[in-house]
DRENGU-842732 format. One record per residue: y, x, z of N, C-alpha, C in turn; residue number from 1. Coordinates in nm, 2 decimals, always signed. Example, Ala and Ser with C-alpha at 12.3 -4.5 7.8 and 13.67 -1.06 7.14 Angstrom:
GUSE      nc2      nc1      nc3     cac2     cac1     cac3      cc2      cc1      cc3     i
GUSE    -0.57    +1.32    +0.78    -0.45    +1.23    +0.78    -0.33    +1.32    +0.78     1
GUSE    -0.22    +1.28    +0.71    -0.11    +1.37    +0.71    +0.00    +1.29    +0.79     2
***
This chain:
GUSE      nc2      nc1      nc3     cac2     cac1     cac3      cc2      cc1      cc3     i
GUSE    -4.30    -4.90    -2.21    -4.31    -5.04    -2.25    -4.22    -5.05    -2.37     1
GUSE    -4.25    -5.14    -2.46    -4.18    -5.17    -2.58    -4.13    -5.31    -2.58     2
GUSE    -4.00    -5.33    -2.62    -3.94    -5.46    -2.62    -3.91    -5.49    -2.77     3
GUSE    -3.96    -5.60    -2.82    -3.93    -5.65    -2.95    -3.84    -5.77    -2.95     4
GUSE    -3.73    -5.76    -3.02    -3.64    -5.88    -3.03    -3.64    -5.92    -3.17     5
GUSE    -3.66    -6.04    -3.20    -3.67    -6.09    -3.34    -3.61    -6.22    -3.36     6
GUSE    -3.57    -6.25    -3.49    -3.51    -6.37    -3.53    -3.56    -6.40    -3.67     7
GUSE    -3.58    -6.53    -3.70    -3.62    -6.57    -3.83    -3.50    -6.58    -3.92     8
GUSE    -3.51    -6.51    -4.04    -3.40    -6.52    -4.13    -3.45    -6.56    -4.27     9
GUSE    -3.44    -6.69    -4.29    -3.49    -6.74    -4.42    -3.40    -6.86    -4.45    10
GUSE    -3.41    -6.91    -4.58    -3.34    -7.02    -4.62    -3.38    -7.15    -4.53    11
GUSE    -3.28    -7.23    -4.52    -3.30    -7.35    -4.43    -3.42    -7.43    -4.48    12
GUSE    -3.44    -7.45    -4.61    -3.55    -7.53    -4.66    -3.69    -7.47    -4.62    13
GUSE    -3.70    -7.33    -4.61    -3.82    -7.27    -4.57    -3.84    -7.24    -4.42    14
GUSE    -3.74    -7.26    -4.35    -3.73    -7.22    -4.21    -3.85    -7.28    -4.13    15
GUSE    -3.87    -7.41    -4.13    -3.98    -7.47    -4.05    -4.12    -7.42    -4.09    16
GUSE    -4.14    -7.40    -4.22    -4.27    -7.35    -4.27    -4.30    -7.21    -4.22    17
GUSE    -4.20    -7.12    -4.23    -4.21    -6.99    -4.19    -4.23    -6.98    -4.04    18
GUSE    -4.15    -7.06    -3.97    -4.16    -7.06    -3.82    -4.30    -7.11    -3.77    19
GUSE    -4.35    -7.21    -3.84    -4.48    -7.27    -3.80    -4.59    -7.16    -3.83    20
GUSE    -4.59    -7.10    -3.94    -4.69    -7.00    -3.98    -4.68    -6.88    -3.89    21
GUSE    -4.56    -6.83    -3.87    -4.54    -6.71    -3.78    -4.59    -6.74    -3.64    22
GUSE    -4.55    -6.84    -3.58    -4.60    -6.87    -3.44    -4.75    -6.90    -3.43    23
GUSE    -4.80    -6.96    -3.54    -4.95    -6.99    -3.54    -5.02    -6.85    -3.54    24
GUSE    -4.98    -6.76    -3.62    -5.05    -6.63    -3.63    -5.02    -6.54    -3.51    25
GUSE    -4.90    -6.56    -3.45    -4.87    -6.48    -3.33    -4.96    -6.53    -3.21    26
GUSE    -4.98    -6.66    -3.20    -5.07    -6.71    -3.10    -5.22    -6.68    -3.13    27
GUSE    -5.26    -6.69    -3.25    -5.39    -6.66    -3.29    -5.43    -6.52    -3.26    28
GUSE    -5.34    -6.42    -3.27    -5.37    -6.28    -3.24    -5.35    -6.25    -3.09    29
GUSE    -5.31    -6.35    -3.01    -5.30    -6.33    -2.87    -5.18    -6.26    -2.82    30
GUSE    -5.08    -6.25    -2.91    -4.95    -6.18    -2.87    -4.86    -6.27    -2.80    31
GUSE    -4.89    -6.40    -2.79    -4.80    -6.49    -2.72    -4.80    -6.46    -2.57    32
GUSE    -4.90    -6.39    -2.51    -4.90    -6.36    -2.37    -4.79    -6.26    -2.33    33
GUSE    -4.73    -6.20    -2.43    -4.62    -6.10    -2.41    -4.48    -6.15    -2.42    34
GUSE    -4.47    -6.29    -2.43    -4.33    -6.34    -2.42    -4.26    -6.30    -2.30    35
GUSE    -4.13    -6.28    -2.31    -4.05    -6.25    -2.19    -3.92    -6.32    -2.19    36
GUSE    -3.91    -6.42    -2.10    -3.79    -6.50    -2.08    -3.76    -6.59    -2.19    37
GUSE    -3.79    -6.56    -2.31    -3.76    -6.65    -2.43    -3.87    -6.62    -2.54    38
GUSE    -3.88    -6.71    -2.63    -3.98    -6.69    -2.73    -3.95    -6.58    -2.83    39
GUSE    -3.82    -6.54    -2.84    -3.78    -6.44    -2.94    -3.78    -6.30    -2.88    40
GUSE    -3.84    -6.28    -2.77    -3.85    -6.15    -2.71    -3.99    -6.12    -2.66    41
GUSE    -4.05    -6.01    -2.71    -4.19    -5.97    -2.66    -4.17    -5.84    -2.59    42
GUSE    -4.24    -5.83    -2.47    -4.25    -5.70    -2.40    -4.40    -5.66    -2.40    43
GUSE    -4.43    -5.55    -2.46    -4.57    -5.51    -2.47    -4.59    -5.36    -2.42    44
GUSE    -4.71    -5.33    -2.37    -4.73    -5.19    -2.33    -4.73    -5.10    -2.45    45
GUSE    -4.70    -4.97    -2.42    -4.69    -4.87    -2.53    -4.82    -4.87    -2.62    46
GUSE    -4.93    -4.89    -2.56    -5.05    -4.88    -2.65    -5.07    -4.99    -2.74    47
GUSE    -5.00    -5.10    -2.73    -5.01    -5.22    -2.82    -4.90    -5.21    -2.93    48
GUSE    -4.82    -5.10    -2.93    -4.71    -5.09    -3.03    -4.76    -5.10    -3.17    49
GUSE    -4.86    -5.03    -3.21    -4.91    -5.03    -3.34    -4.96    -5.17    -3.39    50
GUSE    -5.02    -5.24    -3.30    -5.07    -5.38    -3.33    -4.95    -5.47    -3.36    51
GUSE    -4.85    -5.46    -3.27    -4.73    -5.55    -3.29    -4.65    -5.51    -3.41    52
GUSE    -4.64    -5.38    -3.43    -4.57    -5.33    -3.55    -4.63    -5.38    -3.68    53
GUSE    -4.76    -5.37    -3.69    -4.83    -5.42    -3.81    -4.82    -5.57    -3.83    54
GUSE    -4.81    -5.64    -3.72    -4.79    -5.79    -3.73    -4.65    -5.82    -3.78    55
GUSE    -4.55    -5.75    -3.73    -4.42    -5.78    -3.77    -4.39    -5.73    -3.92    56
GUSE    -4.46    -5.63    -3.96    -4.45    -5.58    -4.10    -4.50    -5.69    -4.20    57
GUSE    -4.59    -5.77    -4.16    -4.64    -5.88    -4.25    -4.53    -5.98    -4.27    58
GUSE    -4.44    -6.00    -4.18    -4.33    -6.10    -4.19    -4.19    -6.03    -4.21    59
GUSE    -4.19    -5.91    -4.25    -4.06    -5.84    -4.26    -3.97    -5.91    -4.36    60
GUSE    -4.02    -5.98    -4.45    -3.94    -6.05    -4.55    -3.87    -6.17    -4.49    61
GUSE    -3.92    -6.22    -4.38    -3.86    -6.34    -4.31    -3.80    -6.32    -4.17    62
GUSE    -3.81    -6.19    -4.12    -3.76    -6.17    -3.99    -3.67    -6.05    -3.98    63
GUSE    -3.58    -6.05    -3.88    -3.50    -5.94    -3.84    -3.57    -5.90    -3.70    64
GUSE    -3.61    -5.77    -3.70    -3.69    -5.73    -3.58    -3.62    -5.60    -3.52    65
GUSE    -3.60    -5.59    -3.39    -3.55    -5.47    -3.33    -3.66    -5.43    -3.23    66
GUSE    -3.68    -5.30    -3.22    -3.78    -5.24    -3.13    -3.71    -5.15    -3.04    67
GUSE    -3.73    -5.17    -2.91    -3.67    -5.09    -2.81    -3.77    -5.03    -2.72    68
GUSE    -3.76    -4.90    -2.69    -3.86    -4.84    -2.60    -3.78    -4.81    -2.47    69
GUSE    -3.85    -4.86    -2.36    -3.78    -4.84    -2.23    -3.88    -4.81    -2.12    70
GUSE    -3.84    -4.77    -2.01    -3.92    -4.74    -1.89    -3.93    -4.86    -1.80    71
GUSE    -3.82    -4.93    -1.78    -3.81    -5.04    -1.69    -3.70    -5.14    -1.74    72
GUSE    -3.71    -5.26    -1.69    -3.62    -5.37    -1.71    -3.57    -5.42    -1.58    73
GUSE    -3.44    -5.42    -1.56    -3.39    -5.47    -1.43    -3.30    -5.59    -1.46    74
GUSE    -3.31    -5.69    -1.37    -3.22    -5.81    -1.38    -3.10    -5.78    -1.30    75
GUSE    -2.98    -5.80    -1.36    -2.85    -5.78    -1.29    -2.82    -5.91    -1.22    76
GUSE    -2.77    -5.89    -1.10    -2.74    -6.01    -1.02    -2.59    -6.02    -0.99    77
***
């Protein structure tokens, strides 16, 4: 499974526009079903990696994105 952690990095005057367009396109492509715990983290199966990579590359000018490959996620108690 792949974990994507992202944050919008843009000037304050452009922030709302970039955020609106980004989430609109994320939802339109059906990637919103991979949210995990918060809107800034996506957990996707390995076979969806290339789709999500290409989506984030479109917004690389406006986002900081980290990609993590893992086998499992455990909640610490």
